[in-house]
CHARMM-style PDB file with segment names, atoms N, HN, CA, C and O in Angstrom:
ATOM      1  N   LYS     1      63.582 270.887  97.007  1.00  0.00      PROA
ATOM      2  CA  LYS     1      62.809 270.930  98.498  1.00  0.00      PROA
ATOM      3  C   LYS     1      63.724 271.692  98.897  1.00  0.00      PROA
ATOM      4  O   LYS     1      63.363 272.800  99.294  1.00  0.00      PROA
ATOM      5  N   ASP     2      65.556 271.278  98.931  1.00  0.00      PROA
ATOM      6  HN  ASP     2      65.849 270.378  98.608  1.00  0.00      PROA
ATOM      7  CA  ASP     2      66.163 271.862  99.484  1.00  0.00      PROA
ATOM      8  C   ASP     2      66.323 273.432  99.049  1.00  0.00      PROA
ATOM      9  O   ASP     2      66.075 274.287  99.900  1.00  0.00      PROA
ATOM     10  N   LEU     3      66.654 273.746  97.992  1.00  0.00      PROA
ATOM     11  HN  LEU     3      66.855 273.052  97.301  1.00  0.00      PROA
ATOM     12  CA  LEU     3      66.674 274.914  97.253  1.00  0.00      PROA
ATOM     13  C   LEU     3      65.313 276.000  97.558  1.00  0.00      PROA
ATOM     14  O   LEU     3      65.342 277.231  97.530  1.00  0.00      PROA
ATOM     15  N   LEU     4      64.234 275.173  97.828  1.00  0.00      PROA
ATOM     16  HN  LEU     4      64.210 274.174  97.850  1.00  0.00      PROA
ATOM     17  CA  LEU     4      63.162 276.286  98.476  1.00  0.00      PROA
ATOM     18  C   LEU     4      62.864 276.441 100.146  1.00  0.00      PROA
ATOM     19  O   LEU     4      61.969 277.007 100.774  1.00  0.00      PROA
ATOM     20  N   ASP     5      63.928 275.742 100.507  1.00  0.00      PROA
ATOM     21  HN  ASP     5      64.655 275.282  99.997  1.00  0.00      PROA
ATOM     22  CA  ASP     5      63.863 276.233 101.976  1.00  0.00      PROA
ATOM     23  C   ASP     5      64.880 277.330 102.286  1.00  0.00      PROA
ATOM     24  O   ASP     5      64.649 278.456 102.725  1.00  0.00      PROA
ATOM     25  N   ASN     6      66.518 276.553 101.845  1.00  0.00      PROA
ATOM     26  HN  ASN     6      66.705 275.638 101.489  1.00  0.00      PROA
ATOM     27  CA  ASN     6      67.292 277.483 101.422  1.00  0.00      PROA
ATOM     28  C   ASN     6      66.470 278.847 101.222  1.00  0.00      PROA
ATOM     29  O   ASN     6      66.202 279.561 102.188  1.00  0.00      PROA
ATOM     30  N   ARG     7      66.036 279.206  99.741  1.00  0.00      PROA
ATOM     31  HN  ARG     7      66.254 278.625  98.956  1.00  0.00      PROA
ATOM     32  CA  ARG     7      65.422 280.547 100.116  1.00  0.00      PROA
ATOM     33  C   ARG     7      64.368 281.192 100.718  1.00  0.00      PROA
ATOM     34  O   ARG     7      64.186 282.405 100.822  1.00  0.00      PROA
ATOM     35  N   LYS     8      63.762 280.380 101.065  1.00  0.00      PROA
ATOM     36  HN  LYS     8      63.910 279.395 100.981  1.00  0.00      PROA
ATOM     37  CA  LYS     8      62.391 280.770 102.564  1.00  0.00      PROA
ATOM     38  C   LYS     8      63.285 281.112 103.211  1.00  0.00      PROA
ATOM     39  O   LYS     8      63.114 282.312 103.424  1.00  0.00      PROA
ATOM     40  N   GLN     9      64.945 280.484 104.074  1.00  0.00      PROA
ATOM     41  HN  GLN     9      65.084 279.509 103.900  1.00  0.00      PROA
ATOM     42  CA  GLN     9      65.315 280.951 105.392  1.00  0.00      PROA
ATOM     43  C   GLN     9      65.930 282.247 104.823  1.00  0.00      PROA
ATOM     44  O   GLN     9      65.866 283.313 105.435  1.00  0.00      PROA
ATOM     45  N   ARG    10      66.412 282.134 103.861  1.00  0.00      PROA
ATOM     46  HN  ARG    10      66.464 281.268 103.363  1.00  0.00      PROA
ATOM     47  CA  ARG    10      67.538 283.185 103.611  1.00  0.00      PROA
ATOM     48  C   ARG    10      66.009 284.604 103.203  1.00  0.00      PROA
ATOM     49  O   ARG    10      66.160 285.705 103.731  1.00  0.00      PROA
ATOM     50  N   ILE    11      64.948 284.415 102.458  1.00  0.00      PROA
ATOM     51  HN  ILE    11      64.825 283.520 102.029  1.00  0.00      PROA
ATOM     52  CA  ILE    11      64.057 285.721 102.964  1.00  0.00      PROA
ATOM     53  C   ILE    11      63.596 286.283 104.177  1.00  0.00      PROA
ATOM     54  O   ILE    11      63.289 287.433 104.490  1.00  0.00      PROA
ATOM     55  N   LEU    12      63.622 284.873 104.980  1.00  0.00      PROA
ATOM     56  HN  LEU    12      63.871 283.938 104.726  1.00  0.00      PROA
ATOM     57  CA  LEU    12      63.271 284.935 106.070  1.00  0.00      PROA
ATOM     58  C   LEU    12      64.148 285.723 107.431  1.00  0.00      PROA
ATOM     59  O   LEU    12      63.748 286.093 108.535  1.00  0.00      PROA
ATOM     60  N   SER    13      65.169 285.762 106.937  1.00  0.00      PROA
ATOM     61  HN  SER    13      65.494 285.462 106.040  1.00  0.00      PROA
ATOM     62  CA  SER    13      66.371 286.019 107.135  1.00  0.00      PROA
ATOM     63  C   SER    13      66.831 287.573 107.207  1.00  0.00      PROA
ATOM     64  O   SER    13      67.454 288.221 108.049  1.00  0.00      PROA
ATOM     65  N   THR    14      66.171 287.925 105.789  1.00  0.00      PROA
ATOM     66  HN  THR    14      65.664 287.399 105.106  1.00  0.00      PROA
ATOM     67  CA  THR    14      66.519 289.199 105.364  1.00  0.00      PROA
ATOM     68  C   THR    14      65.190 290.313 105.796  1.00  0.00      PROA
ATOM     69  O   THR    14      65.192 291.494 106.141  1.00  0.00      PROA
ATOM     70  N   ILE    15      64.318 289.507 105.632  1.00  0.00      PROA
ATOM     71  HN  ILE    15      64.316 288.547 105.352  1.00  0.00      PROA
ATOM     72  CA  ILE    15      62.776 290.333 106.792  1.00  0.00      PROA
ATOM     73  C   ILE    15      63.263 291.059 107.804  1.00  0.00      PROA
ATOM     74  O   ILE    15      63.418 292.256 108.046  1.00  0.00      PROA
ATOM     75  N   ARG    16      63.524 289.751 108.486  1.00  0.00      PROA
ATOM     76  HN  ARG    16      63.398 288.779 108.289  1.00  0.00      PROA
ATOM     77  CA  ARG    16      63.867 289.991 110.112  1.00  0.00      PROA
ATOM     78  C   ARG    16      65.141 291.122 110.495  1.00  0.00      PROA
ATOM     79  O   ARG    16      64.956 292.065 111.264  1.00  0.00      PROA
ATOM     80  N   ASN    17      66.436 290.845 109.823  1.00  0.00      PROA
ATOM     81  HN  ASN    17      66.587 290.078 109.198  1.00  0.00      PROA
ATOM     82  CA  ASN    17      67.699 292.118 109.427  1.00  0.00      PROA
ATOM     83  C   ASN    17      66.728 293.042 108.941  1.00  0.00      PROA
ATOM     84  O   ASN    17      66.320 293.712 109.889  1.00  0.00      PROA
ATOM     85  N   SER    18      66.179 293.366 107.855  1.00  0.00      PROA
ATOM     86  HN  SER    18      66.510 292.821 107.084  1.00  0.00      PROA
ATOM     87  CA  SER    18      65.782 294.774 107.664  1.00  0.00      PROA
ATOM     88  C   SER    18      64.633 295.095 108.790  1.00  0.00      PROA
ATOM     89  O   SER    18      65.074 296.007 109.489  1.00  0.00      PROA
ATOM     90  N   GLU    19      63.396 294.717 109.213  1.00  0.00      PROA
ATOM     91  HN  GLU    19      63.038 293.976 108.645  1.00  0.00      PROA
ATOM     92  CA  GLU    19      63.098 295.305 110.317  1.00  0.00      PROA
ATOM     93  C   GLU    19      63.983 295.479 111.669  1.00  0.00      PROA
ATOM     94  O   GLU    19      63.717 296.340 112.507  1.00  0.00      PROA
ATOM     95  N   GLU    20      64.986 294.633 111.781  1.00  0.00      PROA
ATOM     96  HN  GLU    20      65.202 293.933 111.100  1.00  0.00      PROA
ATOM     97  CA  GLU    20      65.168 295.331 112.856  1.00  0.00      PROA
ATOM     98  C   GLU    20      66.484 296.491 112.980  1.00  0.00      PROA
ATOM     99  O   GLU    20      66.770 297.204 113.942  1.00  0.00      PROA
ATOM    100  N   LEU    21      67.317 296.360 111.306  1.00  0.00      PROA
ATOM    101  HN  LEU    21      67.085 295.781 110.524  1.00  0.00      PROA
ATOM    102  CA  LEU    21      68.001 297.731 111.321  1.00  0.00      PROA
ATOM    103  C   LEU    21      66.651 298.742 111.104  1.00  0.00      PROA
ATOM    104  O   LEU    21      66.818 299.767 111.765  1.00  0.00      PROA
ATOM    105  N   ARG    22      65.940 298.744 110.697  1.00  0.00      PROA
ATOM    106  HN  ARG    22      65.805 297.911 110.160  1.00  0.00      PROA
ATOM    107  CA  ARG    22      64.575 299.597 110.443  1.00  0.00      PROA
ATOM    108  C   ARG    22      64.467 300.332 112.306  1.00  0.00      PROA
ATOM    109  O   ARG    22      64.460 301.498 112.701  1.00  0.00      PROA
ATOM    110  N   ARG    23      64.399 299.016 113.047  1.00  0.00      PROA
ATOM    111  HN  ARG    23      64.405 298.069 112.727  1.00  0.00      PROA
ATOM    112  CA  ARG    23      63.779 299.577 114.207  1.00  0.00      PROA
ATOM    113  C   ARG    23      65.135 300.119 115.019  1.00  0.00      PROA
ATOM    114  O   ARG    23      65.070 300.973 115.904  1.00  0.00      PROA
ATOM    115  N   GLY    24      66.010 299.671 114.705  1.00  0.00      PROA
ATOM    116  HN  GLY    24      66.063 298.978 113.986  1.00  0.00      PROA
ATOM    117  CA  GLY    24      67.568 299.752 115.423  1.00  0.00      PROA
ATOM    118  C   GLY    24      67.640 301.797 115.199  1.00  0.00      PROA
ATOM    119  O   GLY    24      67.837 302.631 116.083  1.00  0.00      PROA
ATOM    120  N   THR    25      67.332 302.082 113.310  1.00  0.00      PROA
ATOM    121  HN  THR    25      67.172 301.405 112.592  1.00  0.00      PROA
ATOM    122  CA  THR    25      68.139 303.337 112.738  1.00  0.00      PROA
ATOM    123  C   THR    25      67.104 304.668 113.474  1.00  0.00      PROA
ATOM    124  O   THR    25      67.613 305.765 113.704  1.00  0.00      PROA
ATOM    125  N   ILE    26      65.684 304.396 113.775  1.00  0.00      PROA
ATOM    126  HN  ILE    26      65.270 303.505 113.589  1.00  0.00      PROA
ATOM    127  CA  ILE    26      65.024 305.473 113.555  1.00  0.00      PROA
ATOM    128  C   ILE    26      65.361 305.971 114.516  1.00  0.00      PROA
ATOM    129  O   ILE    26      65.374 307.197 114.403  1.00  0.00      PROA
ATOM    130  N   GLY    27      65.690 305.574 115.566  1.00  0.00      PROA
ATOM    131  HN  GLY    27      65.679 304.578 115.658  1.00  0.00      PROA
ATOM    132  CA  GLY    27      66.107 306.280 117.217  1.00  0.00      PROA
ATOM    133  C   GLY    27      67.295 306.897 116.705  1.00  0.00      PROA
ATOM    134  O   GLY    27      67.325 308.069 117.083  1.00  0.00      PROA
ATOM    135  N   HSD    28      68.554 306.512 115.812  1.00  0.00      PROA
ATOM    136  HN  HSD    28      68.529 305.560 115.505  1.00  0.00      PROA
ATOM    137  CA  HSD    28      69.597 307.357 116.031  1.00  0.00      PROA
ATOM    138  C   HSD    28      69.279 308.336 114.301  1.00  0.00      PROA
ATOM    139  O   HSD    28      69.429 309.515 113.980  1.00  0.00      PROA
ATOM    140  N   THR    29      68.945 307.475 113.785  1.00  0.00      PROA
ATOM    141  HN  THR    29      68.824 306.517 114.046  1.00  0.00      PROA
ATOM    142  CA  THR    29      69.183 309.114 112.752  1.00  0.00      PROA
ATOM    143  C   THR    29      67.873 309.334 111.940  1.00  0.00      PROA
ATOM    144  O   THR    29      67.913 310.123 110.996  1.00  0.00      PROA
ATOM    145  N   GLY    30      67.226 308.974 112.110  1.00  0.00      PROA
ATOM    146  HN  GLY    30      67.194 308.333 112.877  1.00  0.00      PROA
ATOM    147  CA  GLY    30      65.504 309.748 112.010  1.00  0.00      PROA
ATOM    148  C   GLY    30      64.847 309.137 111.096  1.00  0.00      PROA
ATOM    149  O   GLY    30      63.674 309.387 111.373  1.00  0.00      PROA
ATOM    150  N   PHE    31      64.865 308.493 110.180  1.00  0.00      PROA
ATOM    151  HN  PHE    31      65.818 308.291 109.954  1.00  0.00      PROA
ATOM    152  CA  PHE    31      64.855 308.101 109.480  1.00  0.00      PROA
ATOM    153  C   PHE    31      63.119 307.487 109.579  1.00  0.00      PROA
ATOM    154  O   PHE    31      62.690 306.787 110.496  1.00  0.00      PROA
ATOM    155  N   PRO    32      62.311 307.977 108.360  1.00  0.00      PROA
ATOM    156  CA  PRO    32      60.564 307.484 108.490  1.00  0.00      PROA
ATOM    157  C   PRO    32      60.598 305.694 108.386  1.00  0.00      PROA
ATOM    158  OT1 PRO    32      59.549 305.053 108.445  1.00  0.00      PROA
TER     159      PRO     32
END
C-alpha cells in the first residue's frame, strides 16, 4: 500500500512539474 501510494505521488508530482515546465518554457524558448 505504501509503495503504491509513493509511486502515485511521484507520478503526480512528475506530471505537475512537466506541465509547469512546459507552460513556463513556451514563452521563453518557443518550444511547442
